[in-house]
N, C-alpha and C positions, 0 to 999 in steps of 0.2 A: 282397282285404282278409282277412287272417288274424289280425287283432287280437283280443284277449280270448278266446283259445281254450285257454289253459293249455298251450301248446306248450313243451316243455322242451328240445328239441334239433332241429336241422335236418339232414336227410340230404344228403350230397354229391350234386350233380348232379340234385337233385329238380326244380329249376325250369329246367333247361338248355334245354328245348325251347320256352320262352316268349320267343322272340326279339324280339317286338314289345311286350312288357310295359313300360309306362312308369312305373307306380306300384305299389309293394309295401308293404303295411302289416303289420308284425309286432309292433306295440306291445301292451303289456299282457299279455304272456305270461311264461313262466318260463325264458326262454332265458338260459343262462349261458355258452355257448360256441358259436361259429359256425365250422364247418369251412371250409377254404380254398377248396373248390370249390362252396360253397353257392349262390353267385350266378353261376356260370359260364354263359355263354350269354345273359345278360340285357344284351345290347349296347345296347338302347334304353331301359334303365331311367333315369328322371330323378329320381324321388322314392323314397327309402327311409326308412321309419319304424321305428326300433328302440327307441323310448323306452319307459320303464316295464318294463324287463326286469331280468335279474340279471347283466348283462355286467360283468366286472371288468377287461377289457382291450379295446382297439380290435381288431376283426377285420380286421387289415391285409391279410392274404392274400386274404380274400374280397372286399375292396373294390378290389383292383387290376384286376379284370376289368370295372369299371364306368366306362368312359371318358366316358360321356355323363351321369353322375350330376350333378344340379344342387342337390339338397336332401337333406341327411343329418341325421336326428334321432337323437342318442344321449343325449338328456337323461333324467334320472331313472333312472340306472343306478348301478353301483358302481365306476365307472372312477376309478382313482387315478393311473395313469401312462399317458402317451401316447407310445409309442416314436417314434423319429425318422422312420421310414418308414411311419408309420401311414396317411398320406393320399397316398402316392406313387401316381401314376397318375390321381388325381382332378382332372384339369386343367380340367374344366368345372364344378366345384363352386362354387356361389354362396352357399348358405345352410348354415350349420353350427351345430347345437345341441349344446353340451356342458355345459349348465347342470344343476344339481342332481345333481352327482356328488361325488367325493371328491378332486378335484384340489387340490394344494397349491402348484403353480407353473404359470406359463404354458408351454405346450408349444412353445417357440420353434422348435426344429428341425423339428418336425412341420408347423408352419404355413408353413414356407418353400416347401412344395410346392403351395401353393394360390394361384396367381397370379390366378385369376378370382373369388376369394371376395369377396362384397359385404356379407354380414351374418353376424355371429357373436355368440353369447352364451356367456360363460363364468361366468354368474351362479350364485349359490347353491352355491359351492364353498368351499374353505378356502384360497384363494390369499392370501398375505400380502405379496408383493412383486412389482413389475413392473420387470424389469431394463431396461437400456438396449437399444434396438434390438429390443425383443421382437416387434414387428410390421413389421420393415423391408421385407419382401417382399410385404406385403399392400397394394399400392398401389391396388387397386380396392375396398378395404373402405369401405363407406359407413356401416354401423351396427355399433357395438361395445358390447356390454353386459357390464359387470363388476360389477354391483351385488350386494349381499348376499354379499360375501366378507369377508376379514379383512385387506384391504390396508392397510398402515400407511405404506408409503413407495413411491415409484417413482423410477426413474432420471431424471436431467435430460433424457435423450434417449429416454425410454421410448416415446414415440409417433412417433419419427422414421420416415419412410417411409409414413405414413398420409396420403397426399396427397389422397385422395378422401373422407376421413371427414367425415361431416356430423352424426352423432348419437353422443354418448359418454355412457354412463351409469356413473357411479361412486358412485351412491347407496348408503347403508347399508353403509359400510365403516368403517375405523378410521384414516383419513387424519389426520395430525397437522399437515400443512402444505398450503398451497395447491398444487395440481398444476401447477407452473410448466411442466411438459413440454408443456402444451397450446399453447404459443406457436408450435409448428411446424404446427399444424392450421389451415392457411389457409382451408380450406373449411368449417370447423365451424359448424354452424347451431344445434344443440341440445346443451346441456351440463347435466348434472345431477350434483351431488355433495352433495346434502342428506343429513342424518343421518350426519355424520362428526364428527371432533373438531378441525376446522380453527378456529383462533382469530384468524386475520388474513387479509385480502385486500389484497395489496400494491398500491402505486401502479402504474398501467399494467398491471394484471393481465391484460387481454385485448387487449393491443396487437397481437398476432399473429393475432387472430380477428375480422377486420372484418365477416365475414358472419354473426356470431352473431345468432340470432333469439330464442332462449329460454335463460334461465339459471335453474336451480333450486339454491339452496344454503341453504334454510331448515333449521332445527334443527341448527345448528352453534353451538358456544360462541364465536361471533365477537365479538371485543372491539375490533377495529380494522378499518376500511375506508378505504383510501386515497381521498382526494378525487378523484383522477383515475382511479380503478379502472374506472369505467364510461363514460369519455369516448370519443367518436368510435367508437361502435358504431352506424352508421347503419341497419343492418338489424334491430337488436334490437327485438323487439316485446313480449317478456314478461320481466320481471325480478322474482324473488321472493327477498326477504331477510327471514327471520323469526328472532327470538330474539337479535339482536345487541344485547345489553343495554347495552353500553358506547358505542354510537353516539350522539353528542349532536347532530351536525349532519347536515342533509340532504345526501346526496352530490351532487357536481357532475356533471351529466349533459350537459355541453356536447358537441354533435355527435351525440348519441343522439336524433335527431329523429323516429324512427319508433316509439318506445316507445308501446305501446298498453295494456299491463297492467303496473302497478307495485304491488308489495306490499312494504311496509317495516313489518312489525308486530313487536310485543314488543321494541322497541328503547328508546332513551332520548331520542329526538328531542323537543326542546322548542320548536323554532322552524322554520317553513317559509320558505324564501327568497321574496322578493317576485317574483323573475323566474323562478320554477319553471315556470309555464305557457309562458313564452317559449321555454324549452329543450325543452318537451314538447308541441308543438302537436297531436300525434296521439293524445294520451292519452285512453283511453276508460274504463278501470277503474283507480281509485286506492284502495288500501287502506292506511291509515295508523293502523290500530287498535292499541290497547295501547301507546301512547307517552305522552309527557309534554307534549303540545302544549297550550298555554294560549291562544294567539292565532292566528287564521286570517287569511291574506292574502286578497286578492281572486282568485278563480279565473276571472275573466271572460275571460282569454285561452285557457282550456282549452275551446274551443268544441265539441270532440267528446266531452267528458266525459259518460259515461252512468251510471256507478256510482261512488259516493263513500262510502267507509267511514272514519269518524272516531270510532268507538265506543271506549270505555275510554280517554279522554284527560282533560284538565283544562280544557276549553273553558268559558268563562264567558258569552260572548255571541255572537250572530250579528248582524253589522252589515248595513246596507242593501246594501253593495257586495260582500258575501262571495260570493254566488252569482248576481250580476247577469248577465243575458244568456246564461245557460247553457241554450240552447234544447234541447239533446239530453239533458240530465240527466234520468234516469228514477228513480233510487233514491239516497236519502241516509240514511245510518245515523249518527245523532248520539247514540246511547244511551250510558248510563253516563258522563255528563260532569257538569259543574257549571253547566249553562246556566240562567241566571236571566232573561235578557232576549233576546228576538228582535225585531229591528226590524220594525215593521208592514209594511214593503215588502220584506222579505228574500226572499220567495218569489214576488213579483209577476211576474217575467219567466220563471219556470220552467214553460213551457207543456207540457212533456213529463213532468213529475214525476208519478209514479204511486205511489211508495212513500216513506214518511217514517217514520223510527224515532226517537223522542225519549224512549224508555224511561229511567226512573231519572235524571231531572234535577231541577232546582229551579224549574220553570216555574210562573208564577202565571197567565199568560194565553198564549194561542196566537193569533197573527195568522192570519186565515183568507184574506186576499187572496192569490190565486194558487194556492190549494189545491183548487180546484174539480175538478181532474182526478184527484185521489187515488183510488186503489182500495184501498190498504193504509195504515193509519195506526196507529202504536203510541204510546200516551201513558201507559201504566201506570208507576207509580213516581214520579209527580209529585203528592204529596199536596196541594200548594197549588193545583193546577189543578182548579177545580171549576166552570168555566164550562160552561153547557149548549150542546149542539150540536143543530142541526136538520138535517133531510133536505136542505134547500136549501143548507146549507153544503158538503155533500159529495154531490153528485148521482150520482156514479159509484162511490161507496164499496161495497166488497165485504167487507173484513175490517177491523174497527175494534176496537182495544183501548184502553180509557180507564181513568183511575184509579178511577172510581166507577160502580157499576151504574146509578145514576140518570141518567147521561149517555147510557145506551142506551135510555132510555124513549122518546126521540123516534123510534126505529126500530121500535116495536111497542107494542101495547096490553096484551099479556098475556105472562106469563113463558114460556108454551109456544111462543111465536113464536121465541124466541131459541135459537140453536144454538151450542154451544161450538165454537170453532175451534181445532184443534190444528195448523194448518198451520205457523204461525211457531214453535210449540213444537217441532215435528218438525225444523225447520231448525236451531233453536238447539241441539237435542240431537245433531245429526248430528256425528260426529267429523270429518267433512270440512269442516264449515262453518268450523271454526277456521282452516283454511288452504285456501281455495277452489282453489288452484293444484294441489293434489293430485288433485282430481277433474276439473279442466279440461284438464290436460296429461298425456299419457303419452308417454314418449320412444319406445318401440318402434314404435307404429303410424305414426309420422311426424308431419307438421305438422297442426295444427288450424286451420281457417279462422276458427272462432268461439271466442273465448277465455273465454267465460262461458256456462255451460249454462242451459237453461230450467229454472228451479227449480220447486219444488212449488207455490208461490203462482201463478206464471204459468200453469202447467198448469191449476190450479183456476180461475183467472180465465178462461182460454179456454173451459173447459167451461161456466162460468156464463154467459158472454156469449152462448152459443148458446141460452139459455133466453129466453123472452119476459119473465119476471118473476124475475130472479135475486134470491136472498135476501141480506140483509145480515147478516153474522155479527159480532155485537157482544158483546164480553166486557169485564168480567164481566156476566152476564145478570141482569136484575131478577128478583125473586121475593118470597116472603113476608117475608124478612128484608131485602130491598132493594126496598121497594114504590115504585111510581110515583105513585099517587094518594093513598092514605091510610096513615098509620102503623098504624092498627087497621083491617084490611080487612073486618072483620065487625062488624055492629051488636051482636051477642051479646057479642063481646069488648069492644067499646067500653062497653056498659052494665055488663058485669061488672067492668071496671076502675074505672068511676065508683062502683059499689057498694062495691068494696074501699076506694077512697079515702075515701068518706063514713063507712063503718063503722069503719075502722081509725083515722082521725083523731078522730072523735067519741068512740067507745067507749074507746080507749086514753087519750084526754084525761080521760074520766070516771074511769077506773081510777086514773090518776095523782093526780087530785084527791082521790079517796076514800082513797088510801093515804097520801099525804104531807100533805094538809090536815086530815085527821081528827085530833081530839084524843085518839083512842085510842092504846094502846101500839103502837109501831112495832117489831115483832119483826124479826130478821134475814131470815127467809124472806119476810115481808111486804114488806120493803125490796127484796128481789130481784124479787118479783112486780111491784112498781112500776117497777123499772128495766127489766124485760122489756117492760112496757107502753110505756115511753119509746122503746125500740128499735123496737117494732112501729109506733109513731107515725111514726118516720122512714121506715119502709117505706111507709107510707101517703103520706107527702110525696113519696117517689120516684115512686110510681104517679100521684100528682096531677101531677107534672111531665110525665110521658109523656102523660097525658090532655090536659094543656094544649097540648103540642106538637101532638098529633093535632088538636085543635080549631083551632089557629091556622093549620095547614098543610092544612086539610081540602080534598081534591080536587087539591092541587098539591104534594104532598110532595116530588116529584122536584126541584123548584126549590131546596129548602132542605135536602134530606137530607144532602148532602155536607158542607155547612157545619155542620149539627147534629152529625154524627158526629165531625168533627175539631175542634169548638169546645170551649171551656172548660165550657160548660153540660153537655155530655154527660159529660165527665170528672167534674164535680162530682156529677152525678146518679148515675153509676156508683159513685163513692166512697160516696155516701149509701146506695145499695142494699147493697153488700157490707158496709159497716160495720154497718148495721142488722141484716142477716140473721146475720152472724157474732156480733154482740153478743148477739142473742136466744138463739142456740144456746149460747154460752159461759155466759151467765147462767143458762140453764136447767140446764146441767151443774152450775154452782155451787149452785143450789138443791137438786138431788138429793144432791150431795156434802155440803152443809151439814147436811142432815137426817141422813145416815148418821153424820157426825162427831159431831153432837149426841148421838146415842145412846151412842156410845163414850165421849164426854167425861163425860156424866152418870153412866154406869156406873162410870167410873174415878175421876172427880174431883168428881162431884156437881154440876156446872154445865156449861152449854153455852157455845160460843164467843160472845164479845161482839159487839155490833153494829158496833163499830169495826173488828174484824178482818174481818167480812163486807164492810164497805164497802171496805176495802183490797183484798180479793180481787176485788170487783166492779170496782174501778178497774183492776186488772191485766187483767181480761177485756176491758174497754173499750180498754185499751192494745193488747192482742193484736189486737183487731178493727181498730183503726186501722192497725196494721202491715199486716195482710192487705189492707186497702182501699187503702193507699198504694202497694203494690208495682206494680200496673198503671200507675201514673203514671210509673214508672221503667222501662218497657218489659218488666217481668216480668208478662206477661199484657197484655190490651188492652181498654180500655173502648169504643173506637171501632170495633170489629169489626162492629157492627150498630147501627141506630138505637135499639135497646133499651138500649144502654150497659151491657150485662152481659158479664162475662168468660167466659160459658159457651159451649161449642162450638155452632156452627151448621153446617148443611150447606154444603159448599164453603167453609168458613171457613179461616182461616189456622192451620196446625198449630202455629205458634210459641206460641200462647196455650194450647195443650192441657195443657202441663206445670203451669202455674199452676192451671188448673181442676181437674186431677186431685188436686193437693196440697190444694186447698181442700175438695174433696169427701171425700177420705180423712180429713182432719182432722175434718170434721163427722161422718163415720161413726164415727170413734173416740170423739167426744163422745157420740153417741147410744148406743154400746155401753157407755160408762162410766155413763151415766145409767141404762140398763136394769139393769146389774149392781148398782149401788148401791141402786136402788129395790126390786129383788127381795130383796136382803138386808134392807132396811128392813121390808118386808112380812112377811118370815119372823119378825122380832123381834116385830112386832105380833101375829102369829098365836099366838106363844108366850105372849101376855098380859103381856109386860114393859111396865110404865108405862102400861098401857091406860087406867087411870083418869084420867090427866091429859093424855093425848094428844089433839090436836085433829084429828079425822078430816076436817073440812071442808077444811083446807088440804092434808092428805095426798092426799085425792081430787082436789083441784084441780090439784096438781102432776102427779099421775098422768095426768089428762086432758090436760094440756099436753104431757107426754111422748108420749102416744099420738098425738095429732093432729099434732104436729111431725114425729115419725118417719114417720108414714104419708104425710104430704104431701111429705116430702123424697125419698121413694123414686123418683118419676118423674124428678126432677132427677138423682139418682145414676145411674139407668138411662140417661138421655140421655148423660151424660158417658162412661160406660164403653162405650156403643154407638159413640160417636165414636172412641174409642181403637181399637176393632176394626173400624171402618168398617162398622158394622152399623146404619145408620139405617133401621130397619124401618118407621118411621112417616113420614108426610108432613111437609114443613116447616111446613105450616099448623098441624098438631097440636103440633109442637115449639114454635112461637111461642105457641100458646095455653097450653101448660104454663108457659112462662117468664113470661107476662103474668098468668095467673090462678092457677095452682096454686102457683107459687113464693111469691108474697106472701100467699097465702090464710091462713097461720097468723097473720098480723098482724090478721086479722079475727076468727078463731075464738078466739084466746087471750083477748082482753078479753071476748068474749061469754060464754065459759065462766065467767069471774069474775063478770060482772054478773048472769048468770041463775041460777047454781047455787051460788054461794058465799055462805053466810049472813053472812060478815063484811062483805060489801059493803053489805048492808041495814043492819047495825048502824052502819057508818061513815056511811052516808047519813043515818040517823036522827040521829046525833050532829051531823053537819054542819048538818042542818036546825034542830036545837035550838040549835046554836051561833049560827046566823044569826038565829033568833028572839030569843034572849036576849042578843044582842050589845049591849053598852052598859049593861045593867041587871044588877046583882048579879054582876059578873064573878068575884068570889071564890067565891061559892057555886056558880055554874055550873061553875067549874073543878073544885071538889071533887066535885060531882054527876057530872060527866062522867067523872072518874077512877074513880068507883065503878061506873059503868055501862059502862065501856069493855069492848070485846070483847077478851079476852086471847087473842092468837094463839099457840097452842101449837106452830105449825110452827117456833117457836124451838127445838123439839125437846122441851122439858119446861118445866114451871113453874119459873121461875128464882129464886123467893124463897128466901132462906137457910133459912127454917124448913122448907120442903119438903125441901131438901137434907138437913137433919138427920133428918127423918123417914125418908128412904130409907136413910140410913146406920145407923139404929137397928135392932138385932136384934129378932126376934119375942119373945124372952124378956123384953124390956123393955116389952112392951105397945105395939107400934107401932099396931095397929088402934084401940085406944081413944083413943090420942093423936090419930090421924088423924080419928076420928069427932068428937072434941071440939074440933078446930081450926077456927077461924072464918076462912074465905077472904073476901077482898073480893068485892064484887058483880061478876060477870063472866059472859060467855057461854062455856061450855066444852062441847064436844061430844065425849064420850069415844068411843073406837073400838069399845067393846063395843056401843054403840047403832047 
């Protein structure tokens, strides 16, 4: 063995004394030329390896002295031409490798001197044509590889003389027509011409190849297949036809009774013949995925069928006789169909069934009779399927994928029990899964006794069965956002939500009553404060809905979780939450902007915006909030991602909702920045002393406190959103759930409390309401006048809006503004100047 030694040249007669040497390895060197006497004296040499060198021509003179050579490797060199006498004298040569060189044509003349050759590969060259009688003297050749060339055509008699050929590989070429020259290959058993440009397979295409066992011709733009193309091939056991998009009818396989593996995928087949199984009694693997099949016949005559792939079709129902008496059937793939109904007895007779895939269908219920032997079951993508499963339903289950995490609750009591299974995902992502015949059949090694490999699931299953207590891998797994027992898993959270409900509903109701029912003057900002209280009350109603659901499902939330998430109640609750939170933020922004605009308007025009304009702006805010809340109802975001009915990101949640959440958070952050900027400007004007005598600091401070609390409490929500974008959930799901349940609605409690406890206007309005209640019915006219005189004038309108005051501010100092102001008589009102 002299391989991988950087040898660049061989000296003549260096090895002449090694008369009994049988194998010489010179591969992986830098040899570019071999002298004529390099191998002289090696009369017993049987194997010579010269691959991976720099040879540009065949060392014909050196090879003439090797009469007993049986195997010659010249692959991975730079050979472009093979002279006529290159192999003269190699009468015993059986295996020849000339692949991965620079050949552009078949070395016809040189091959005429190899009568004993049994296997040859000319793959990975640049051959573009196979002439007639190219291999006429290779009557002993059994295996011929011509894959990965540029072959576009071949002569009608191109394979004449190959009387012993059993394996022919024409894969990965540029053939434009079916290779009709194969009709002379009477002993051909394995044929591959996949990944070419063949568009049609003619009638009686394989009439001269009765011993064919395997045919691979997937990934061709086949548009036509003759009905008789595959008839009377009694030895054929594997047939793979993928991507023939124009095939509408199932081919006639009369006389092809030994077929065991049949793949007809990515075609346009819409109907299966009723007598299919009568023609294919030996069928064990049937893959009809990616077709247009709508109705299934009964497969009961396919008694040996073990694997059935019908994914990506248009199947609507499974009848009672579809799979009846298929005792050997182990695996059924019905994923990505439109199945709405499965007969209750459809699986009763399938005693060997271990794998069933019903992913992405329209199932409402799943019949469990006959599924007790399942070890793998996939049901994800069936949103209407919410029925619970028990351990008794699937006693042998190892891997279970269900639409909702609540259906996994029967297989464990805590979230740490569940382990995410990536087995099926690994299979789905495998590039070879799309076409299993690529991995189950290889032409060069010869025939394979088993036509379907042990996949990852079977290997995992064998390992698990060796354990005394194998675990059940159920996905999606329950957790804080998919609880099994209680919606609120902590009494602290439960009590906190109830406190939020009581405080937000009662206190905001009191604020609304004081603002809108009081006989005092309703200023624009006061109207906005009342509107914010209304939005905060809706948040309290949202929390009360969740609290009610928690109470009604206490201890058994898993039974109702799926129906709650997918029901109209969750969508309405989510709409209410988003509408309330967005309305509160937009209205708070309006309050800050109105204050700033009022200053500018009074300075420029002597009066602030009217209440009507503010009401119109508030209506626009509510309209924008409604639009934001409606979007998840049209699949832009999702309310049913968790039982909290919020479109905010959760751990292991769907990434599809992330865009809506990010847009929502960015909009809210923009609002808070606007609020902060306008209020800083407002305070700067106050610090300069402008209009300080008539400005109401009570409402100024109240809005400032609202801004601070709302901004501060929104920070954790924004942090969670951007953490989900970067996959940086640094805190536990329990804390995230607590933030969404307690921190997010907390402003709905604090906003009214700030008004009720610290704003003097509330006390004035409450006093007026009390007096109004006491005096109601007596002296209505005098009470009205008295109330108007004692009303608290809310200067968050920006400035006193009486016309006389406007004239005062417009008057110059020379006209004696201060004396006029001193002598002016205001109505009785509560005014808290900012200087105080």
